[in-house]
C-alpha positions as semicolon CSV with decimal commas, in nm:
position;residue;x (nm);y (nm);z (nm)
1;M;1,904;3,581;0,237
2;S;2,139;3,210;0,226
3;A;1,998;2,900;0,198
4;D;2,025;2,603;0,439
5;H;2,127;2,390;0,133
6;V;2,210;2,450;-0,221
7;L;2,214;2,133;-0,476
8;F;2,361;2,146;-0,794
9;A;2,275;1,837;-1,015
10;N;2,347;1,712;-1,364
11;E;1,978;1,803;-1,403
12;I;1,641;1,823;-1,208
13;E;1,319;1,645;-1,348
14;T;1,079;1,867;-1,162
15;F;0,728;1,744;-1,304
16;D;0,646;2,092;-1,298
17;P;0,489;2,178;-1,632
18;K;0,613;2,571;-1,565
19;L;0,948;2,477;-1,537
20;P;1,004;2,093;-1,636
21;S;1,363;2,099;-1,572
22;A;1,657;2,276;-1,398
23;Q;2,009;2,258;-1,255
24;A;1,964;2,353;-0,897
25;V;1,764;2,400;-0,621
26;A;1,796;2,594;-0,300
27;I;1,606;2,493;0,045
28;T;1,570;2,701;0,357
29;G;1,405;2,519;0,640
30;D;1,176;2,244;0,536
31;R;1,091;2,426;0,192
32;I;1,217;2,485;-0,172
33;V;1,297;2,821;-0,184
34;A;1,412;2,853;-0,546
35;V;1,451;2,636;-0,871
36;G;1,668;2,690;-1,148
37;D;1,984;2,742;-1,353
38;R;2,310;2,743;-1,174
39;D;2,398;3,119;-1,182
40;H;2,032;3,173;-1,038
41;I;2,073;2,966;-0,748
42;E;2,416;3,063;-0,677
43;E;2,254;3,372;-0,559
44;W;2,128;3,173;-0,245
45;I;2,482;3,071;-0,144
46;G;2,591;3,211;0,205
47;D;2,859;3,137;0,439
48;A;2,652;2,851;0,613
49;T;2,482;2,706;0,331
50;Q;2,572;2,351;0,257
51;V;2,646;2,306;-0,133
52;H;2,591;1,970;-0,261
53;H;2,753;1,904;-0,634
54;I;2,575;1,608;-0,727
55;D;2,648;1,380;-1,010
56;G;2,269;1,240;-1,025
57;V;1,969;1,368;-1,096
58;I;1,697;1,518;-0,839
59;L;1,317;1,434;-0,886
60;P;1,021;1,523;-0,633
61;G;1,021;1,265;-0,336
62;L;0,869;0,935;-0,413
63;T;0,541;0,854;-0,226
64;D;0,388;0,485;-0,186
65;S;0,039;0,567;-0,203
66;H;-0,050;0,232;-0,018
67;L;0,160;0,060;0,277
68;H;0,130;-0,090;0,614
69;P;0,456;-0,071;0,786
70;V;0,292;-0,094;1,152
71;W;0,031;-0,349;1,091
72;G;0,264;-0,538;0,851
73;V;0,516;-0,584;1,160
74;T;0,279;-0,657;1,442
75;D;0,047;-0,889;1,183
76;L;0,036;-0,892;0,846
77;A;0,439;-0,989;0,792
78;R;0,475;-1,167;1,147
79;G;0,737;-1,478;1,131
80;T;0,847;-1,685;0,816
81;D;0,810;-1,534;0,473
82;L;0,639;-1,793;0,299
83;S;0,576;-1,621;-0,018
84;H;0,805;-1,827;-0,238
85;A;0,656;-2,180;-0,113
86;Q;0,511;-2,377;-0,411
87;S;0,371;-2,638;-0,217
88;P;0,227;-2,730;0,141
89;D;0,547;-2,940;0,194
90;D;0,754;-2,600;0,106
91;V;0,529;-2,440;0,368
92;V;0,638;-2,728;0,638
93;A;1,011;-2,694;0,530
94;L;1,038;-2,360;0,561
95;L;0,817;-2,322;0,915
96;R;1,067;-2,655;1,042
97;E;1,348;-2,441;0,947
98;A;1,264;-2,141;1,129
99;E;1,069;-2,344;1,414
100;S;1,087;-2,161;1,751
101;V;1,249;-2,347;2,014
102;G;1,008;-2,482;2,298
103;S;0,698;-2,719;2,219
104;E;0,474;-2,457;2,361
105;Q;0,562;-2,156;2,118
106;W;0,372;-2,014;1,843
107;I;0,479;-2,040;1,483
108;F;0,399;-1,736;1,257
109;G;0,412;-1,708;0,876
110;W;0,319;-1,512;0,616
111;G;0,293;-1,428;0,248
112;L;0,106;-1,780;0,180
113;D;-0,029;-1,812;-0,172
114;P;-0,361;-1,972;-0,203
115;N;-0,251;-2,090;-0,568
116;I;-0,037;-2,353;-0,373
117;F;-0,331;-2,582;-0,252
118;A;-0,463;-2,857;-0,536
119;D;-0,805;-2,893;-0,353
120;D;-0,971;-2,640;-0,056
121;I;-0,732;-2,486;0,200
122;D;-0,734;-2,680;0,512
123;S;-0,467;-2,653;0,790
124;H;-0,457;-3,003;0,916
125;F;-0,176;-3,055;0,710
126;L;0,009;-2,835;0,995
127;E;-0,099;-3,063;1,230
128;E;0,060;-3,404;1,089
129;H;0,379;-3,203;1,080
130;F;0,344;-3,006;1,408
131;P;0,141;-3,202;1,637
132;D;-0,067;-2,966;1,913
133;R;0,144;-2,665;1,794
134;P;-0,024;-2,293;1,775
135;I;0,057;-2,204;1,390
136;Y;-0,084;-1,904;1,263
137;L;-0,020;-1,790;0,896
138;R;-0,139;-1,520;0,708
139;L;-0,204;-1,522;0,334
140;F;-0,062;-1,300;0,109
141;D;-0,372;-1,067;0,049
142;A;-0,402;-0,941;0,429
143;H;-0,748;-1,086;0,420
144;S;-0,723;-1,420;0,544
145;A;-0,527;-1,612;0,763
146;L;-0,474;-1,997;0,811
147;A;-0,476;-2,121;1,187
148;S;-0,360;-2,481;1,279
149;P;-0,633;-2,704;1,463
150;A;-0,407;-2,648;1,776
151;A;-0,431;-2,271;1,739
152;L;-0,820;-2,268;1,664
153;R;-0,860;-2,457;2,007
154;C;-0,649;-2,175;2,193
155;A;-0,898;-1,941;2,070
156;G;-1,217;-2,133;2,136
157;V;-1,334;-2,103;1,769
158;T;-1,609;-2,335;1,676
159;G;-1,700;-2,262;1,316
160;Q;-2,042;-2,125;1,457
161;E;-1,918;-1,775;1,498
162;K;-2,153;-1,498;1,333
163;F;-2,003;-1,137;1,277
164;A;-2,125;-0,788;1,231
165;D;-1,989;-0,804;0,874
166;K;-1,931;-1,084;0,611
167;S;-1,617;-1,229;0,788
168;R;-1,643;-1,629;0,793
169;V;-1,492;-1,880;0,976
170;V;-1,454;-2,191;0,681
171;T;-1,599;-2,473;0,755
172;N;-1,597;-2,844;0,590
173;D;-1,874;-3,047;0,517
174;Q;-1,886;-3,157;0,890
175;G;-1,929;-2,809;0,998
176;E;-1,582;-2,836;1,139
177;P;-1,353;-2,537;1,112
178;T;-1,092;-2,585;0,810
179;G;-0,870;-2,337;0,985
180;L;-0,946;-2,083;0,692
181;L;-1,042;-1,742;0,827
182;L;-1,194;-1,486;0,604
183;E;-1,156;-1,122;0,649
184;L;-1,089;-0,920;0,952
185;S;-1,335;-1,000;1,231
186;A;-1,288;-1,352;1,157
187;M;-0,915;-1,292;1,210
188;G;-0,985;-1,108;1,504
189;L;-1,070;-1,391;1,679
190;M;-0,716;-1,494;1,699
191;Q;-0,604;-1,150;1,864
192;A;-0,700;-1,221;2,199
193;V;-0,461;-1,531;2,221
194;L;-0,171;-1,437;1,976
195;P;0,140;-1,389;2,198
196;E;0,221;-1,019;2,127
197;P;0,569;-0,887;2,063
198;T;0,707;-0,619;2,331
199;L;0,734;-0,265;2,249
200;E;1,084;-0,251;2,197
201;Q;1,078;-0,550;1,947
202;V;0,800;-0,340;1,755
203;V;0,957;-0,027;1,774
204;A;1,267;-0,168;1,649
205;D;1,088;-0,365;1,341
206;V;0,910;-0,091;1,233
207;G;1,214;0,139;1,241
208;K;1,367;-0,115;0,993
209;V;1,083;-0,110;0,762
210;L;1,065;0,261;0,762
211;N;1,471;0,287;0,710
212;D;1,428;-0,012;0,443
213;L;1,166;0,229;0,269
214;A;1,371;0,569;0,257
215;D;1,666;0,344;0,112
216;Q;1,481;0,235;-0,155
217;G;1,418;0,622;-0,240
218;V;1,051;0,661;-0,065
219;V;1,004;0,988;0,106
220;T;0,640;0,980;0,178
221;G;0,406;0,682;0,266
222;H;0,029;0,671;0,278
223;V;-0,046;0,408;0,563
224;M;-0,366;0,263;0,540
225;D;-0,444;0,221;0,876
226;F;-0,414;0,357;1,227
227;G;-0,512;0,166;1,539
228;G;-0,417;-0,012;1,872
229;Q;-0,055;0,095;1,980
230;S;0,011;0,248;1,658
231;R;0,058;0,626;1,829
232;Q;0,261;0,496;2,069
233;Y;0,501;0,294;1,826
234;M;0,533;0,640;1,648
235;E;0,604;0,832;1,935
236;A;0,853;0,586;2,059
237;L;1,043;0,618;1,709
238;E;1,020;0,978;1,717
239;A;1,162;0,997;2,073
240;Q;1,481;0,845;1,887
241;G;1,472;1,096;1,636
242;P;1,307;1,235;1,333
243;L;1,146;0,961;1,072
244;P;1,330;0,890;0,804
245;L;1,034;0,952;0,568
246;N;0,693;1,121;0,624
247;L;0,379;0,922;0,736
248;R;0,017;0,980;0,661
249;F;-0,176;0,755;0,869
250;S;-0,580;0,673;0,758
251;P;-0,757;0,495;1,016
252;M;-1,031;0,241;0,938
253;C;-1,392;0,273;0,946
254;T;-1,520;-0,102;1,002
255;P;-1,891;-0,227;0,979
256;A;-1,891;-0,291;1,368
257;M;-1,831;0,104;1,428
258;G;-2,130;0,345;1,554
259;R;-2,158;0,702;1,577
260;D;-1,956;0,740;1,911
261;D;-1,671;0,568;1,740
262;W;-1,668;0,786;1,396
263;K;-1,656;1,097;1,615
264;E;-1,344;0,963;1,769
265;L;-1,193;0,909;1,441
266;V;-1,291;1,251;1,337
267;Q;-1,085;1,380;1,672
268;L;-0,771;1,203;1,527
269;Q;-0,762;1,407;1,214
270;R;-0,462;1,619;1,167
271;T;-0,282;1,488;1,511
272;G;0,032;1,345;1,508
273;G;0,409;1,401;1,543
274;M;0,730;1,553;1,358
275;N;0,660;1,420;1,042
276;W;0,379;1,180;1,080
277;M;0,023;1,274;1,084
278;I;-0,340;1,119;1,099
279;E;-0,526;1,226;0,788
280;G;-0,830;1,053;0,651
281;I;-1,013;0,745;0,696
282;K;-0,995;0,394;0,521
283;F;-1,308;0,171;0,442
284;F;-1,348;-0,157;0,315
285;I;-1,671;-0,227;0,075
286;D;-1,555;-0,588;0,023
287;G;-1,265;-0,851;0,063
288;T;-1,068;-1,017;-0,228
289;I;-1,099;-1,191;-0,544
290;D;-0,866;-1,495;-0,433
291;N;-1,063;-1,549;-0,135
292;G;-1,406;-1,537;-0,275
293;T;-1,509;-1,209;-0,044
294;A;-1,490;-0,968;-0,310
295;W;-1,802;-0,792;-0,463
296;L;-1,870;-0,892;-0,813
297;E;-2,177;-0,810;-1,005
298;S;-2,215;-1,171;-1,083
299;P;-2,057;-1,460;-0,885
300;D;-1,739;-1,597;-0,975
301;C;-1,646;-1,961;-1,080
302;Y;-1,738;-2,092;-0,727
303;G;-2,050;-1,924;-0,709
304;E;-1,908;-1,672;-0,440
305;S;-1,786;-1,298;-0,471
306;T;-2,126;-1,177;-0,449
307;E;-2,187;-0,955;-0,147
308;S;-2,012;-0,653;0,027
309;V;-1,805;-0,682;0,346
310;W;-2,086;-0,486;0,503
311;T;-2,400;-0,664;0,575
312;D;-2,573;-0,406;0,512
313;P;-2,398;-0,174;0,225
314;A;-2,631;0,147;0,346
315;G;-2,406;0,135;0,652
316;Y;-2,085;0,215;0,452
317;R;-2,273;0,470;0,226
318;E;-2,381;0,627;0,572
319;A;-2,036;0,615;0,746
320;L;-1,865;0,763;0,417
321;A;-2,102;1,030;0,386
322;Y;-2,059;1,119;0,734
323;F;-1,687;1,185;0,704
324;I;-1,728;1,326;0,346
325;A;-1,962;1,596;0,537
326;K;-1,690;1,714;0,748
327;D;-1,422;1,743;0,457
328;I;-1,219;1,468;0,578
329;P;-1,032;1,238;0,289
330;T;-1,143;0,907;0,229
331;A;-1,003;0,580;0,094
332;T;-1,233;0,274;0,032
333;H;-1,079;-0,043;-0,066
334;A;-1,297;-0,174;-0,344
335;I;-1,162;-0,487;-0,558
336;G;-1,469;-0,600;-0,721
337;D;-1,679;-0,453;-1,028
338;A;-1,988;-0,391;-0,787
339;G;-1,813;-0,276;-0,511
340;V;-1,638;-0,019;-0,714
341;L;-1,948;0,101;-0,871
342;Y;-2,119;0,089;-0,530
343;A;-1,830;0,295;-0,376
344;L;-1,821;0,553;-0,667
345;E;-2,207;0,607;-0,634
346;S;-2,154;0,671;-0,247
347;I;-1,927;0,928;-0,324
348;A;-2,107;1,079;-0,592
349;A;-2,381;1,107;-0,372
350;A;-2,212;1,229;-0,035
351;R;-2,011;1,503;-0,233
352;K;-2,035;1,849;-0,189
353;P;-2,062;2,059;-0,514
354;G;-1,702;2,217;-0,567
355;S;-1,518;2,040;-0,291
356;Q;-1,153;1,924;-0,386
357;V;-1,107;1,689;-0,066
358;P;-0,995;1,386;-0,258
359;H;-1,205;1,044;-0,233
360;R;-1,017;0,762;-0,332
361;I;-1,090;0,390;-0,432
362;E;-0,782;0,133;-0,357
363;H;-0,737;-0,153;-0,605
364;L;-0,995;-0,156;-0,851
365;E;-0,877;-0,472;-0,954
366;T;-1,161;-0,591;-1,222
367;V;-1,380;-0,304;-1,374
368;P;-1,567;-0,259;-1,703
369;T;-1,537;0,019;-1,944
370;E;-1,869;0,199;-1,816
371;T;-1,745;0,221;-1,428
372;L;-1,448;0,367;-1,579
373;E;-1,632;0,644;-1,750
374;R;-1,830;0,687;-1,412
375;F;-1,500;0,720;-1,236
376;A;-1,381;1,015;-1,458
377;E;-1,749;1,180;-1,410
378;V;-1,737;1,145;-1,019
379;G;-1,379;1,300;-1,004
380;A;-1,258;1,015;-0,786
381;V;-0,870;0,899;-0,746
382;A;-0,761;0,549;-0,840
383;S;-0,509;0,398;-0,635
384;M;-0,377;0,083;-0,763
385;Q;-0,081;-0,155;-0,700
386;P;0,068;-0,259;-1,023
387;T;0,261;-0,558;-0,898
388;H;-0,062;-0,696;-0,756
389;G;-0,130;-0,802;-1,128
390;T;0,221;-0,900;-1,215
391;H;0,309;-1,123;-0,892
392;F;0,007;-1,286;-0,841
393;T;-0,146;-1,350;-1,212
394;L;-0,066;-1,528;-1,499
395;A;-0,081;-1,428;-1,885
396;D;-0,263;-1,778;-1,944
397;G;-0,511;-1,749;-1,670
398;S;-0,401;-2,042;-1,461
399;D;-0,388;-1,840;-1,159
400;N;-0,667;-1,859;-0,875
401;W;-0,723;-1,483;-0,909
402;S;-0,801;-1,547;-1,323
403;I;-1,001;-1,887;-1,251
404;R;-1,222;-1,737;-0,999
405;L;-1,294;-1,421;-1,240
406;G;-1,335;-1,621;-1,583
407;E;-1,179;-1,491;-1,898
408;E;-1,385;-1,186;-1,953
409;R;-1,366;-1,036;-1,613
410;A;-0,978;-1,122;-1,569
411;A;-0,904;-0,947;-1,910
412;R;-1,011;-0,620;-1,785
413;G;-0,764;-0,655;-1,478
414;W;-0,571;-0,328;-1,323
415;R;-0,676;-0,103;-1,617
416;C;-0,388;0,155;-1,559
417;R;-0,378;0,252;-1,916
418;D;-0,741;0,294;-1,925
419;V;-0,760;0,508;-1,609
420;R;-0,491;0,736;-1,727
421;D;-0,629;0,775;-2,079
422;R;-0,970;0,891;-1,908
423;G;-0,784;1,159;-1,707
424;I;-0,816;1,008;-1,374
425;V;-0,581;1,039;-1,120
426;L;-0,371;0,708;-1,058
427;A;-0,168;0,700;-0,772
428;L;0,062;0,389;-0,717
429;G;0,172;0,216;-0,460
430;S;0,319;-0,155;-0,307
431;D;0,078;-0,237;-0,042
432;W;0,368;-0,378;0,155
433;P;0,372;-0,645;0,301
434;V;0,133;-0,773;0,032
435;A;0,373;-0,694;-0,196
436;P;0,750;-0,569;-0,226
437;S;0,807;-0,212;-0,138
438;D;1,055;-0,111;-0,414
439;P;0,904;0,184;-0,555
440;L;1,169;0,123;-0,905
441;A;1,073;-0,228;-0,928
442;V;0,666;-0,153;-0,881
443;M;0,743;0,146;-1,140
444;A;0,911;-0,087;-1,397
445;D;0,654;-0,348;-1,338
446;A;0,381;-0,078;-1,433
447;Q;0,565;-0,045;-1,759
448;L;0,607;-0,418;-1,827
449;R;0,329;-0,564;-1,679
450;R;0,549;-0,854;-1,582
451;P;0,818;-0,838;-1,306
452;V;1,071;-0,666;-1,432
453;L;1,386;-0,930;-1,325
454;E;1,210;-1,216;-1,501
455;P;1,201;-1,145;-1,856
456;D;1,078;-1,467;-1,960
457;V;0,748;-1,451;-1,819
458;T;0,482;-1,332;-2,059
459;P;0,321;-1,006;-1,964
460;V;-0,017;-0,943;-1,822
461;Q;-0,261;-0,731;-2,046
462;P;0,033;-0,562;-2,174
463;E;-0,171;-0,279;-2,357
464;Q;-0,259;-0,165;-1,994
465;A;0,108;-0,051;-2,001
466;L;0,210;0,277;-1,856
467;T;0,475;0,487;-2,002
468;V;0,776;0,590;-1,763
469;R;0,674;0,921;-1,732
470;E;0,312;0,820;-1,588
471;A;0,481;0,556;-1,380
472;Y;0,674;0,810;-1,201
473;E;0,385;1,063;-1,175
474;G;0,218;0,786;-1,022
475;Y;0,464;0,804;-0,735
476;T;0,515;1,215;-0,713
477;T;0,228;1,432;-0,868
478;H;-0,062;1,179;-0,890
479;A;0,028;1,081;-0,534
480;A;0,045;1,429;-0,399
481;K;-0,333;1,458;-0,578
482;A;-0,465;1,169;-0,412
483;A;-0,377;1,306;-0,060
484;G;-0,467;1,646;-0,134
485;H;-0,117;1,772;-0,117
486;E;-0,064;1,878;-0,499
487;A;-0,009;2,241;-0,330
488;Q;0,267;2,146;-0,134
489;A;0,384;1,802;-0,281
490;G;0,501;1,631;-0,605
491;M;0,714;1,875;-0,784
492;V;1,050;2,054;-0,739
493;R;0,890;2,383;-0,701
494;A;0,957;2,698;-0,511
495;G;0,740;2,729;-0,173
496;M;0,696;2,347;-0,211
497;V;0,800;2,098;0,088
498;A;1,167;2,015;0,052
499;D;1,114;1,637;-0,020
500;L;1,343;1,490;-0,277
501;T;1,450;1,189;-0,405
502;I;1,803;1,158;-0,580
503;L;1,892;0,884;-0,821
504;E;2,210;0,827;-1,028
505;H;2,037;0,855;-1,363
506;N;1,739;0,991;-1,511
507;P;1,491;0,728;-1,527
508;L;1,293;0,895;-1,805
509;R;1,575;0,807;-2,043
510;L;1,634;0,433;-1,887
511;T;1,469;0,108;-2,003
512;P;1,272;-0,062;-1,723
513;T;1,517;-0,300;-1,645
514;E;1,811;-0,011;-1,598
515;Q;1,556;0,187;-1,382
516;V;1,522;-0,059;-1,099
517;K;1,931;-0,084;-1,091
518;N;1,930;0,293;-1,087
519;Q;2,135;0,397;-0,745
520;V;1,932;0,634;-0,491
521;M;2,205;0,876;-0,369
522;M;2,018;1,074;-0,121
523;T;1,714;1,161;0,003
524;F;1,549;1,514;0,170
525;V;1,248;1,474;0,388
526;H;1,113;1,842;0,486
527;G;1,448;1,957;0,426
528;R;1,652;1,714;0,613
529;Q;1,911;1,540;0,429
530;R;1,924;1,151;0,521
531;T;2,194;0,994;0,299
532;T;2,482;1,046;0,065
533;V;2,631;0,855;-0,194
534;R;2,865;0,977;-0,474
535;S;2,817;1,348;-0,362
536;T;3,045;1,600;-0,229
537;V;2,944;1,857;0,029
538;S;3,122;2,189;0,063
């Protein structure tokens, strides 16, 4: 029997302990059918076999374990990129440069860093420069937004709104809204008045994001949302041809949902398209430290971050147990130490004895050692984004995140090394568009504990650095385990899905700075070759 593709490479890093390295791989359909030395794999070459001679290294396909490509395009990353703004004046200049024609049109921006505001965040500076102009800016954490006074008037926001969860319209001493909207329900007040992009525009923009991810070597993405018109967008994209990477969507379960909504989320499971599927449920137990909406065991320095996003946390525990009982994987956003522990104990209380269904906690930005010990006992999966620590915090503690937490709690941030040392599964991801998506940079940052291209920056808790192999395991074997897919993905092994990332050089032998410059030569997605650079096909 001949294979569809046979790949000969300088070497293959299989990440398979039974066969750590090889020189060739054979693919038939969407499966790897053989891995081994050149002589063994030559037996799979037939008249119709495409034979690839690759001057590079084959790896298991890279997986970004936390991203938002659809929500990012439609909401989180809409308009002008403000991530490099260092002051409110910079924000005004960037918005002015990209300002839409017509005084009635909305202005959008994203990636706004709260550290640029010396005092409390207030949108009235926007009114001074753009009188009566509706402006909506998303902050970098995806859990808050800043709306101009004109935008608040369009939505009828008064500051007196009440929510089913702990979302909040921030007000000043006079009870007037400042423009800062905290958490999803508060930001949802704007949705009814925000102009919606066209279907064609969204499909084109999402397609670009997916192609960019694939160009960076990502073969699979775990998408932590699915709602609204997501299905329509995916179907429209697939009508144009196969997606450039696999997508696994986990729709959100929010405090406002009831059992009828839960049943609908169950019915969505395992539906999808050619290489996208709905699998799992996403929860939020808290917000973010920067906003004062995380759930900490004791207040932050401003007396905030003391509660769950769920008005009644027992409601989260009930909902989580409902899906766990149906063998549906779950992922819970939990950032603060109290939130992480509550999520852990909720998983432990609901999990079936002997169950292999993975239940994840996303972010876990600050946790004490005893909680990590409990993590290992419960067998939960940790899903972390190293660039959140390297891009948004500083070693001297002068950033907003560190100031709010205080020295002791900030010192236990993003404990990647401690997670791995306890045998906990650690999946890595970007959280795009909250942070850049390039997996090579994310993995390099995980090793350096600073931005890879900024050598003068002091590393943040360098003792928490991962080794290069551990970083790549976070995007391969551990990412597969985080989804319960370890029997079919994460390694280059016969019988597994033919998802491969091919790089010019073996990253396990490069420095982090060299790794980030490593050329992505080719990817295979379910056995389909996507791109070819510096390889010959015969």
